C-alpha positions in Angstrom: -82.5 18.7 -11.7 -85.8 16.8 -10.7 -87.0 16.7 -7.1 -85.8 13.2 -6.7 -82.4 14.0 -8.2 -82.1 17.1 -5.8 -83.1 14.8 -2.8 -80.6 12.0 -3.6 -77.7 14.7 -4.1 -78.7 15.9 -0.6 -78.7 12.6 1.0 -75.3 11.8 -0.6 -73.7 15.0 0.7 -75.1 14.3 4.3 -73.5 10.6 3.9 -70.3 12.3 3.1 -70.3 14.0 6.5 -71.3 10.9 8.3 -68.4 8.9 6.6 -66.0 11.7 7.8 -67.4 11.1 11.4 -66.7 7.3 10.7 -63.0 8.0 9.8 -62.4 10.1 12.9 -64.1 7.4 15.1 -61.9 4.8 13.5 -58.8 6.9 14.0 -59.8 7.4 17.8 -59.8 3.7 18.4 -56.7 2.8 16.5 -54.3 5.7 16.0 -55.2 8.8 18.1 -53.0 9.5 21.2 -54.8 9.7 24.5 -54.4 13.6 24.7 -56.5 14.0 21.7 -59.8 13.0 23.4 -61.2 16.3 24.2 -60.4 17.8 20.8 -61.8 14.8 19.1 -65.0 14.9 21.1 -65.5 18.4 20.0 -64.7 17.5 16.4 -67.3 14.7 16.4 -69.8 16.8 18.3 -69.7 19.7 15.7 -69.9 17.2 12.8 -72.9 15.4 14.4 -74.7 18.7 14.7 -73.9 19.7 11.0 -74.9 16.2 9.9 -78.1 16.4 11.8 -79.0 19.9 10.5 -78.5 18.8 7.0 -80.5 15.6 7.4 -83.4 17.6 9.1 -83.5 20.5 6.7 -87.3 21.3 6.0 -86.4 21.4 2.2 -85.5 17.7 2.4 -88.9 17.1 3.6 -90.4 19.1 1.0 -88.5 17.2 -1.6 -89.3 14.0 0.0 -93.1 14.6 0.0 -93.0 15.8 -3.5 -91.4 12.6 -4.5 -93.7 10.4 -2.6 -96.7 11.9 -4.5 -95.1 10.9 -7.9 -96.6 7.5 -8.6 -93.8 7.0 -11.2 -91.3 6.9 -8.4 -93.3 4.8 -5.9 -95.6 2.4 -7.9 -93.0 -0.5 -7.7 -92.3 -0.8 -4.0 -89.0 -2.4 -4.8 -87.7 -0.1 -7.4 -84.6 2.0 -6.8 -86.5 5.1 -6.2 -89.3 3.7 -4.0 -86.8 1.9 -1.8 -84.7 4.9 -1.5 -87.7 7.0 -0.6 -89.0 4.5 1.8 -85.7 4.5 3.8 -85.1 8.1 3.4 -88.5 8.8 5.0 -87.8 6.5 7.9 -84.5 8.2 8.6 -86.0 11.8 8.1 -89.0 11.1 10.4 -86.6 9.9 13.1 -84.0 12.6 12.7 -86.5 15.3 12.9 -87.6 14.2 16.4 -84.2 14.9 17.8 -82.9 18.5 18.6 -79.6 19.4 17.2 -78.2 20.3 20.6 -79.1 16.6 21.9 -77.4 15.1 19.0 -74.2 17.3 19.6 -74.2 16.4 23.3 -74.6 12.8 22.5 -71.6 12.8 20.1 -69.4 14.6 22.6 -70.3 12.5 25.6 -69.8 9.3 23.7 -66.5 10.1 22.6 -65.3 11.1 26.2 -67.2 8.0 27.8 -65.4 5.7 25.5 -62.1 7.0 26.7 -63.1 6.5 30.2 -64.3 3.0 29.5 -60.9 2.0 28.0 -59.2 3.3 31.2 -61.7 1.6 33.6 -61.4 -1.7 31.6 -57.6 -1.4 31.7 -57.8 -1.0 35.6 -60.7 -3.3 35.9 -62.4 -0.7 37.9 -66.2 0.0 37.1 -66.3 3.0 39.4 -64.2 4.9 36.9 -66.7 4.4 34.2 -69.9 4.5 36.1 -70.5 8.3 35.9 -70.2 8.2 32.2 -72.4 5.2 31.9 -74.8 7.1 33.7 -74.6 10.1 31.5 -75.0 7.7 28.5 -78.1 6.2 30.0 -79.8 9.4 30.6 -78.9 10.6 27.2 -80.3 7.3 25.7 -83.5 7.7 27.8 -84.0 11.2 26.4 -83.4 9.8 22.8 -86.0 7.3 23.3 -88.4 9.9 24.7 -87.8 12.1 21.6 -88.4 9.3 19.3 -91.5 8.0 21.2 -93.1 4.6 21.3 -96.4 3.0 21.0 -98.7 2.2 24.0 -97.8 -1.6 23.6 -94.0 -0.8 23.3 -91.3 0.5 25.6 -88.2 2.8 25.5 -85.7 0.2 24.3 -88.0 -0.4 21.1 -87.3 3.2 20.1 -83.6 2.8 20.3 -83.5 -0.7 18.7 -85.3 0.6 15.6 -82.2 2.4 14.6 -80.2 -1.0 14.5 -82.9 -3.6 13.4 -86.0 -2.0 11.9 -89.2 -3.5 13.0 -87.9 -5.4 15.9 -89.4 -5.0 19.4 -88.4 -6.1 22.8 -91.3 -8.3 23.2 -90.5 -10.3 19.9 -86.9 -10.7 21.1 -88.1 -12.1 24.4 -90.3 -14.5 22.6 -87.4 -15.8 20.6 -84.9 -15.7 23.4 -86.7 -17.6 26.2 -87.1 -20.8 24.4 -83.8 -20.5 22.7 -82.3 -20.0 26.1 -83.9 -23.2 27.5 -82.8 -25.3 24.4 -79.1 -23.9 24.6 -78.8 -24.6 28.2 -80.1 -28.1 27.8 -77.5 -28.6 24.9 -74.7 -27.3 27.0 -75.6 -29.3 30.0 -75.7 -32.4 27.7 -72.3 -31.6 26.3 -70.9 -30.9 29.8 -71.8 -34.3 31.1 -70.5 -36.2 28.0 -67.8 -38.7 28.8 -65.9 -37.6 25.4 -64.2 -34.3 25.4 -62.7 -32.6 22.3 -59.1 -31.9 22.1 -57.9 -28.4 23.7 -54.3 -28.5 22.5 -55.0 -25.3 20.4 -54.8 -23.4 23.8 -51.1 -24.5 24.2 -50.1 -22.4 21.0 -47.9 -19.3 21.8 -47.0 -17.0 19.0 -45.5 -13.5 18.7 -48.1 -10.9 17.8 -46.5 -9.7 14.6 -46.4 -13.3 13.3 -50.2 -13.6 14.2 -51.0 -10.3 12.3 -49.2 -11.6 9.2 -51.1 -14.8 9.2 -54.6 -13.4 9.9 -54.1 -10.8 7.2 -53.2 -13.8 4.8 -56.4 -15.6 5.7 -58.5 -12.4 5.3 -57.3 -11.9 1.9 -57.7 -15.7 1.2 -61.3 -15.8 2.1 -62.1 -12.6 0.0 -61.3 -9.3 1.7 -59.6 -6.9 -1.0 -56.9 -5.1 0.6 -56.7 -2.6 -2.3 -60.1 -1.4 -0.9 -59.5 -2.1 2.8 -57.0 -2.3 5.7 -56.6 -4.1 9.0 -55.4 -2.6 12.4 -55.3 -3.5 16.1 -57.7 -2.2 18.7 -59.0 -2.7 22.2 -62.4 -4.0 20.8 -62.5 -5.4 17.2 -64.8 -3.7 14.9 -65.4 -2.9 11.1 -65.9 0.7 9.9 -66.9 1.1 6.2 -67.2 4.5 4.7 -67.3 3.4 1.1 -66.9 0.1 -0.7 -63.5 1.2 -1.7 -62.5 2.1 1.9 -63.3 -0.5 4.6 -61.3 -0.6 7.7 -61.2 -3.9 9.8 -59.6 -4.3 13.3 -58.7 -7.1 15.4 -56.8 -7.9 18.7 -54.2 -10.2 19.8 -52.8 -12.1 22.7 -49.6 -14.3 22.4 -51.5 -17.2 24.1 -54.7 -16.9 22.0 -53.9 -17.0 18.4 -56.9 -19.0 17.3 -59.2 -16.6 18.9 -57.4 -13.8 17.1 -58.1 -15.7 13.9 -61.7 -16.1 14.4 -62.0 -12.6 15.5 -60.4 -11.5 12.3 -62.5 -13.7 10.1 -65.6 -12.1 12.1 -64.5 -8.7 11.1 -63.6 -9.8 7.6 -67.1 -11.1 7.1 -68.4 -7.5 8.1 -65.7 -6.1 5.5 -66.7 -8.3 2.7 -70.3 -7.2 3.2 -69.2 -3.5 3.0 -67.0 -4.0 0.0 -69.9 -5.9 -1.7 -72.5 -3.0 -1.5 -73.3 -1.5 -4.8 -70.8 1.3 -5.2 -73.1 3.0 -7.8 -75.5 3.7 -4.9 -73.1 4.7 -2.3 -74.4 7.5 -0.1 -78.0 6.3 -0.5 -80.0 3.7 1.2 -79.4 1.2 -1.7 -75.8 1.4 -0.9 -75.8 0.6 2.7 -76.4 -2.5 4.8 -80.0 -3.2 5.5 -79.6 -3.8 9.3 -77.1 -4.8 12.0 -78.7 -8.2 12.4 -78.1 -8.9 8.6 -74.6 -7.3 8.9 -73.9 -9.7 11.8 -75.2 -12.7 9.8 -72.3 -12.0 7.4 -69.5 -11.9 10.1 -70.9 -14.9 12.0 -71.0 -17.0 8.8 -67.5 -16.4 7.9 -66.4 -16.9 11.5 -68.4 -19.8 12.3 -69.7 -21.8 9.3 -66.5 -21.3 7.5 -63.8 -20.7 10.2 -64.9 -23.4 12.6 -65.6 -25.9 10.1 -63.5 -29.1 9.5 -63.3 -28.6 5.7 -61.7 -25.2 6.3 -59.1 -26.5 8.7 -58.2 -29.3 6.3 -57.3 -26.5 4.0 -55.8 -24.2 6.5 -53.9 -26.6 8.6 -50.9 -26.9 6.1 -50.6 -23.1 6.0 -50.3 -23.1 9.9 -47.5 -25.6 9.6 -45.7 -23.8 6.8 -46.3 -20.3 8.0 -46.2 -20.6 11.7 -44.2 -23.9 12.2 -47.1 -25.6 14.2 -46.9 -29.2 13.2 -48.1 -31.1 16.3 -51.9 -30.5 15.6 -53.9 -32.2 13.1 -56.7 -30.5 11.1 -59.2 -32.7 13.3 -57.6 -31.5 16.7 -57.7 -27.9 15.6 -61.3 -28.2 14.6 -62.1 -29.9 17.9 -60.3 -27.1 19.7 -62.0 -24.5 17.8 -65.4 -26.0 18.8 -65.0 -26.9 22.5 -68.0 -25.8 24.5 -67.2 -24.2 27.8 -69.2 -21.6 29.5 -67.0 -18.6 30.1 -67.0 -14.8 30.8 -65.9 -13.1 27.5 -68.5 -12.7 24.8 -66.1 -12.3 21.7 -64.2 -15.6 22.8 -67.4 -17.6 23.4 -68.2 -20.8 21.6 -71.3 -21.2 19.4 -73.4 -22.9 21.9 -73.0 -20.3 24.8 -72.6 -17.1 22.6 -76.2 -16.3 22.6 -76.4 -16.5 26.3 -74.0 -13.8 26.6 -76.3 -11.6 24.5 -79.3 -12.6 26.6 -77.6 -11.2 29.7 -77.0 -7.8 27.8 -80.4 -7.5 26.4 -82.0 -8.0 29.9 -79.8 -5.4 31.5 -80.1 -2.7 28.9 -83.9 -3.1 28.7 -83.9 -2.7 32.6 -81.7 0.4 32.3 -83.9 2.0 29.6 -87.1 1.1 31.7 -85.6 2.7 34.8 -85.6 -0.6 36.6 -81.8 -0.8 37.0 -79.4 1.9 38.0 -75.9 2.3 36.5 -74.3 1.5 39.8 -76.1 -1.9 40.1 -74.8 -3.1 36.7 -71.9 -5.1 38.1 -73.9 -6.9 40.5 -76.8 -7.8 38.0 -74.3 -8.7 35.4 -72.5 -11.2 37.6 -75.8 -12.6 39.0 -77.1 -13.5 35.5 -73.8 -15.0 34.3 -74.1 -17.3 37.2 -77.7 -18.1 36.4 -77.4 -18.6 32.6 -73.7 -19.6 32.3 -72.9 -21.1 35.6 -69.7 -19.0 36.0 -68.5 -16.6 38.6 -67.3 -13.4 37.1 -64.0 -12.5 38.8 -63.6 -8.9 37.9 -65.1 -5.9 36.0 -62.7 -6.2 33.1 -64.0 -9.6 32.1 -67.4 -8.6 33.3 -69.5 -5.7 32.6 -66.6 -3.7 31.2 -65.7 -6.0 28.3 -67.8 -4.3 25.6 -67.5 -1.1 24.1 -71.1 -0.5 23.0 -72.7 1.2 26.0 -69.8 3.9 26.1 -70.8 4.7 22.5 -74.5 4.9 23.5 -75.4 1.8 21.5 -78.4 0.6 23.7 -80.7 -1.7 21.5 -77.7 -3.1 19.6 -76.9 -6.3 21.3 -79.8 -8.5 20.1 -78.6 -8.1 16.6 -75.7 -10.5 17.4 -78.1 -13.3 18.1 -80.3 -12.2 15.1 -77.2 -12.5 13.2 -76.6 -16.0 14.1 -80.1 -17.0 13.4 -80.1 -15.4 9.9 -76.7 -16.9 9.2 -77.8 -20.4 9.9 -80.9 -20.1 7.9 -79.2 -18.4 5.1 -76.3 -20.9 5.0 -78.9 -23.8 4.7 -80.1 -22.2 1.6 -76.3 -21.8 0.3 -75.8 -25.5 0.8 -78.8 -26.2 -1.5 -77.4 -24.0 -4.1 -73.6 -24.8 -3.7 -73.6 -28.5 -3.2 -69.9 -28.9 -3.1 -69.3 -26.2 -0.7 -67.4 -28.4 1.8 -65.2 -29.8 -1.0 -64.7 -26.1 -2.1 -63.5 -25.0 1.6 -61.1 -28.0 1.7 -59.5 -26.8 -1.6 -59.4 -23.2 -0.4 -61.9 -22.0 -2.7 -64.2 -19.4 -1.0 -65.0 -17.3 -4.2 -68.3 -19.2 -4.9 -69.5 -18.5 -1.3 -68.5 -14.7 -1.7 -70.2 -14.6 -5.1 -73.4 -15.9 -3.8 -73.5 -13.4 -1.0 -72.6 -10.6 -3.3 -75.3 -11.6 -5.9 -78.0 -12.6 -3.6 -77.6 -10.4 -0.5 -75.0 -7.7 -0.6 -76.3 -6.2 -4.0 -79.8 -5.2 -2.5 -78.3 -2.8 0.0 -81.5 -1.7 2.0 -83.9 -2.4 -0.9 -85.8 -5.0 1.4 -86.5 -4.8 5.0 -84.7 -7.5 7.1 -87.7 -9.8 7.5 -88.4 -9.6 3.7 -84.9 -10.1 2.7 -84.7 -13.3 4.9 -87.9 -14.7 3.2 -86.7 -13.9 -0.1 -83.3 -15.6 0.4 -84.6 -18.7 2.3 -88.2 -18.9 1.5 -89.0 -19.0 5.4 -89.5 -16.4 8.1 -86.7 -16.0 10.5 -86.7 -18.8 13.1 -84.1 -20.5 15.6 -84.7 -24.0 14.0 -81.7 -23.7 11.5 -79.3 -22.5 14.3 -80.2 -25.2 16.5 -79.9 -27.9 13.8 -76.5 -26.6 13.1 -75.4 -26.8 16.6 -76.8 -30.2 17.3 -75.3 -31.8 14.3 -71.9 -30.2 14.7 -71.4 -30.4 18.6 -73.0 -33.6 19.6 -70.8 -35.7 17.5 -67.7 -34.0 18.9 -68.6 -35.1 22.3 -69.7 -38.6 21.4 -73.5 -38.1 21.8 
């Protein structure tokens, strides 16, 4: 066995341990009884330590250095071997900075914290979660210190690198500030328009089992392979992919919010289609995993918004709504309007396209302040509510629909939230390119033909895994560096006509 083959074998075995943790995490959020929290936290802590010890084994470093010195493996920067070595090196260098006991403590604390977050959210009582949020903040700061950051960077950057390689807070701020101004101006214009889209979709009431059957049908219809995946319910929707042949998506329901359940399911289906589209022959290596959370989010937002909130989609889906659900009073146009009403509100996952990124900006600013030590855990509700009033003009009524609505911080995912907005930007820019390549895409959606879009994504994006860094992948796909222009064009062209502007 060559050094490269030995290295890849080791990396794949470590990946198996990580995928085992992912299955246990999925089970905790979907099937595990509450009494299992302590045992599950110990299981995850042990696996985290074992995984970390394998990933940071000095022999891995020796193999990596040997392979990097072999020009036959590295001369072509985008070859399988060079791309794998680049990403294995990045992961190894980061992992070796973290002590095993810190990794183990992180995993145990996050599992327990998530349980307390669920309880606090159910009771709308932040004080039940506050001490665990404080623990997670302290752990995240320690993690950032172990990683370190450059003199012109900050602790948040060290954490964000794990989600979106190369992205820094100052870059995010430079994009978010003008984007916020333009979004607020658009929302203001729409709010003062004399014409208002139909909101009849809000009057629909359906049993949850009926909703589950329908959203499952739609997920399969747009391309999710249920022979290699499944769908379940959870408090906070997510996608967990351990292998292209085992992808778990989740969603949530309310009898009075069927259309939100459908878009949430299409969102997670987009993640699932990406996971199922990754090259199985490279599973367990960087070439077999998604390149970043921002690119991953581009796939979910594309299927949710550019497909699921489009008029052509509803011209296809509306007859199914009548046949399967007995809803005959709404036309495709009325459903389309209802799916695109712009209305500032409290809940991120239920936000319209125009206000969604304002939700992300609030979270980015808060976690940046938390990591810099400028904000205490106890002050999160107040600062959350203040920014919601400033950015979205709403008064947050309670903690459940305020600072307790997201699961991310309970799992220690500080530095994650901006990837949602990056995903929106990537999705808009990539979809413009898709429209150039698939000129009849609207007609295809009207006919229920989603295969060409899925195939384009499989062949142009999914197949690469982590061969290219996010910025390079974006330019290769679209011919342009990432910007907010395509997203703003999409929103302006779509929303202004709906409001008669």
